[in-house]
C-alpha positions in Angstrom: -0.1 -2.0 7.3 -1.1 -5.6 7.4 1.4 -8.4 6.9 1.8 -11.3 4.6 4.0 -14.1 5.7 4.7 -17.7 4.7 6.9 -20.2 6.3 9.3 -22.1 4.0 9.9 -19.0 1.9 11.8 -19.4 -1.4 15.2 -18.0 -2.1 15.5 -14.3 -2.8 14.9 -13.4 -6.5 15.4 -9.7 -6.1 13.7 -6.7 -7.7 13.2 -6.3 -11.4 11.3 -4.0 -13.7 9.1 -5.8 -16.2 10.5 -3.9 -19.2 14.1 -3.3 -20.0 13.5 0.4 -20.5 11.0 1.0 -17.8 12.9 4.1 -16.5 15.6 5.8 -18.8 17.2 7.0 -15.5 16.8 5.8 -11.9 14.2 7.7 -10.0 15.2 9.1 -6.7 12.4 7.3 -4.7 11.2 3.8 -5.2 7.8 2.9 -3.7 7.1 -0.8 -3.1 3.5 -1.8 -2.4 3.3 -4.8 0.0 0.8 -7.1 -1.8 -0.6 -10.5 -2.2 -1.9 -12.0 -5.4 -5.7 -12.1 -5.2 -7.2 -15.4 -4.3 -10.5 -16.3 -2.8 -10.1 -17.0 0.9 -6.5 -15.8 1.0 -6.6 -12.0 0.4 -8.4 -9.3 2.4 -9.9 -11.9 4.6 -10.3 -9.4 7.4 -13.1 -7.9 5.3 -15.1 -11.2 5.6 -17.8 -10.5 6.8 -19.4 -8.3 5.6 -17.9 -9.3 2.3 -17.6 -12.9 1.0 -14.3 -14.3 0.0 -14.8 -13.7 -3.7 -15.7 -10.1 -3.1 -12.8 -9.6 -0.8 -10.4 -10.9 -3.5 -12.0 -8.7 -6.1 -11.4 -5.7 -3.8 -7.8 -6.7 -3.4 -7.3 -6.6 -7.2 -9.1 -3.2 -7.5 -7.1 -1.7 -4.6 -3.8 -2.8 -6.3 -4.9 -1.3 -9.6 -5.8 2.0 -8.0 -2.6 2.1 -5.9 -0.5 1.5 -9.0 -2.4 4.4 -10.7 -1.8 6.6 -7.7 2.0 6.0 -7.8 2.0 6.7 -11.5 0.1 9.9 -10.9 2.7 11.0 -8.3 5.4 10.5 -10.8 4.3 13.6 -12.6 5.4 15.8 -9.6 8.2 13.8 -8.0 11.0 11.4 -9.0 9.3 8.1 -8.2 9.3 4.5 -9.5 6.8 1.9 -8.5 7.1 -1.7 -7.4 5.0 -4.5 -6.0 6.7 -6.4 -3.2 4.7 -9.5 -3.7 3.8 -13.0 -2.6 3.3 -15.9 -2.7 6.2 -17.1 -4.8 5.2 -18.0 -8.3 2.3 -15.5 -8.5 4.1 -13.1 -10.9 1.6 -13.7 -13.6 -1.3 -12.2 -11.6 0.6 -8.9 -11.4 1.6 -9.1 -15.1 -2.0 -9.5 -16.0 -3.4 -6.8 -13.7 -0.8 -4.0 -13.4 1.0 -1.7 -15.8 4.3 -3.0 -17.2 6.3 -0.1 -15.6 5.5 -1.4 -12.1 8.5 -3.6 -11.1 8.2 -6.8 -9.1 10.1 -7.7 -5.9 9.5 -11.1 -4.3 9.2 -10.5 -0.6 7.6 -13.6 1.0 9.2 -14.4 4.4 8.1 -15.9 7.7 7.9 -12.6 9.5 6.3 -9.4 8.2 9.1 -7.3 9.5 11.5 -9.3 7.3 9.2 -8.8 4.3 9.4 -5.0 4.8 13.1 -5.1 5.3 13.6 -7.2 2.1 11.5 -4.7 0.1 13.5 -1.7 1.4 16.8 -3.5 0.6 15.7 -4.4 -2.9 14.5 -0.9 -3.7 17.8 0.6 -2.6 19.7 -2.1 -4.5 17.9 -0.9 -7.7 19.8 2.4 -7.3 17.0 4.5 -5.7 18.2 6.8 -2.9 14.9 6.6 -1.0 12.8 3.5 -0.4 9.2 3.5 0.6 7.0 0.5 1.7 3.3 1.2 1.2 0.3 -0.8 2.2 -2.2 -2.3 -0.2 -5.3 -1.3 1.9 -5.7 2.4 1.1 -6.9 2.9 -2.5 -7.9 6.5 -1.9 -4.6 7.6 -0.2 -4.0 11.2 -1.3 -1.4 11.4 -4.1 0.0 14.4 -2.3 1.2 12.2 0.5 3.3 10.2 -1.9 4.7 13.3 -3.4 5.5 14.8 0.0 7.3 11.6 1.0 9.5 11.6 -2.1 10.3 15.3 -1.5 11.2 14.7 2.1 13.5 11.8 1.3 15.2 13.9 -1.3 16.4 16.4 1.4 20.0 16.1 2.7 20.7 13.9 5.7 19.4 10.6 6.9 15.7 10.5 7.9 12.5 8.4 7.9 9.0 9.3 6.8 6.1 7.6 8.6 2.5 7.7 7.5 0.4 6.7 10.6 -2.8 4.7 10.1 -5.9 5.4 12.1 -5.8 1.9 13.6 -2.3 2.5 15.2 -0.3 0.9 12.3 1.2 2.8 9.4 0.3 3.0 5.8 3.7 4.1 4.6 7.3 4.1 5.8 10.1 5.7 3.9 13.9 5.3 4.5 17.1 6.5 2.9 19.2 3.7 4.4 18.7 0.2 5.5 17.9 0.3 9.2 17.1 -3.2 10.4 16.2 -2.0 13.9 13.2 -0.2 12.6 11.5 -3.5 11.9 12.6 -5.3 15.1 10.4 -6.2 18.1 7.2 -4.8 16.5 3.9 -6.2 17.4 2.5 -6.4 13.9 -1.2 -6.1 13.2 -1.8 -4.3 16.5 -2.5 -0.7 17.5 1.1 -0.3 18.7 2.9 -0.6 15.4 3.4 3.1 14.7 4.4 3.9 18.3 6.8 1.1 18.4 8.3 2.1 15.1 8.9 5.6 16.4 10.5 4.1 19.5 12.9 2.1 17.3 13.8 5.3 15.4 14.5 7.1 18.6 16.8 4.3 19.8 19.0 4.7 16.7 18.8 8.5 16.6 16.8 8.6 13.3 14.8 11.7 12.6 11.2 10.9 11.6 8.8 13.1 9.7 5.2 12.1 10.5 2.7 12.6 7.7 -1.1 13.2 8.0 -3.0 10.1 9.2 -5.0 8.0 6.8 -7.0 4.7 7.1 -6.6 1.1 6.2 -9.7 -0.6 4.6 -9.6 -3.7 6.8 -13.0 -3.9 8.5 -16.7 -2.9 8.1 -16.2 0.6 9.5 -13.4 1.3 7.1 -15.5 0.0 4.2 -18.2 2.5 5.2 -15.7 5.3 5.2 -14.5 4.1 1.8 -18.1 4.1 0.5 -18.6 7.6 1.8 -15.5 8.8 0.0 -16.4 7.2 -3.3 -20.1 8.1 -3.1 -19.9 11.7 -1.9 -16.2 12.7 -2.2 -16.1 13.1 1.6 -12.4 12.9 2.6 -11.2 11.0 5.6 -8.9 14.0 6.3 -10.7 17.2 5.3 -7.5 19.0 4.4 -6.5 16.3 1.9 -7.9 15.3 -1.5 -8.5 11.5 -1.8 -7.1 9.7 -4.8 -9.8 8.9 -7.3 -9.9 5.2 -7.0 -11.8 4.4 -10.2 -11.3 0.6 -10.1 -12.5 0.4 -6.5 -15.4 2.7 -7.2 -16.5 0.7 -10.2 -16.4 -2.6 -8.2 -18.3 -1.0 -5.2 -20.9 0.4 -7.6 -21.4 -3.0 -9.3 -21.7 -4.9 -6.0 -24.2 -2.4 -4.6 -26.3 -2.7 -7.7 -26.4 -6.5 -8.0 -26.0 -7.8 -4.5 -27.2 -7.0 -1.0 -23.9 -5.2 -0.1 -25.7 -2.0 0.8 -27.7 -3.9 3.4 -24.6 -5.7 4.7 -22.8 -2.3 5.1 -25.9 -0.4 6.3 -25.4 2.3 3.7 -27.4 3.8 0.9 -26.7 2.0 -2.4 -26.4 5.0 -4.7 -22.9 5.6 -6.1 -23.7 7.9 -8.9 -20.8 9.3 -10.8 -18.1 7.6 -8.7 -16.5 5.8 -11.6 -17.1 8.5 -14.2 
């Protein structure tokens, strides 16, 4: 999970659904996606190159749309509500324009990424959910089954955490039932040690952790090639799991392959037949 931070963060505004009747009753589990509003040169810059800044920002938007769709799909099989834990301050309109109205907003823009995650967990629990999940914005094909499994695990009696390890040593998901500040302390963010250090913090406070199947972050050229393979052929990163059908990302990838030299930059075949159908 990659961080977004900003010095001089604004005062806390809290979490709020965008419609007064978004949920007739409070869902057990609230899932908050850690997200930046798309802007050329400010979002998904680790994908430049092979992408340019405009393409990277477009993928950021497509990823967010697909992740929101994924959360909404999971709601059919588990008690789940969706949020965007966003930044920078004042960028709410971007999310209003691009995401469904039943995805709530949490401003979580702080100098340290661990503080952003802690804020998001706090706010989700303040909304009345008994489980809080922070989710990355880099995995548009994350299997819906992993979100459902997380919600079901958090619904079991007793305190626990759920960790979804990423293939780069970070994590794509962390679920908690209580606010545990130590979980976010002394973590070397954006390194291959994040998941291991998080497990160490959990052991320090005696918190049981259920570890999910691994998945990948789309944050470099190799991950973009994996994403292309999933969208193009349906090949799953983890053979035992079914990837989410990331239709917005598939349509963007198909368009860029058709009208730019992206296939050459990625070193892949350009065909993406049926990916967005």
